[in-house]
Phi, psi and omega in degrees: 000125180281144176258137186235137178226118179271156175205165172102359178291175179166196181252133180216152177281155177304137183091349181277184182233153178206146176238132174247147183235159178222121178260131181247142177270166173096168186259000186245027184304322184291352178267002181253133161288136182244144181223159171241134175235166175217155179219117176270157180304131178076006181239163178282156176293134184232152179291140176243306184198158176210161183218141181288173187303319182274347186087005185284338180227146178226161178218140182231149170291145189304321186289346181251355180302134180084348179246325182252149177225124175262142178210166179216156175231100185292333178291333181254000183057046184232146170229144187233156171225109177269125184241117178244161178056043185295145181239156178305328180287355173276354179299124183182171166272128182258131183242138172267142182219151182236141182230123182246344189288345181205154177275354182273138178295139173244146177253009184250151178300314179296346180286352183239138187256342181234140184224147172275182183274346178095154176222136185279132172240122180237126181246118181268148183269000000 
């Protein structure tokens, strides 16, 4: 089971940029599909973006397409989420997640077996 630790959250003004990172433990990081989810107060955890094992394919939730970019560095056991053009509605706790059971990207919470503790992203208007 991979261990995940997010970092890089914070407070930013609307229109600004922020990058969050996720460090994974273990020697098999490249065998995991990686995803980012977020959860706003009073709302369910929702899919944001995911990337395949090699990094060759990505998938984004419609509201973040063109603004967010997911990437990974398998040599460093890291996955990143670069967020540009941030909006107040992007305010949430952002979670990194790992999926090993399939090479196919999943957009659902049950599709991922390992989760980080989350990092807060707050966008002020």
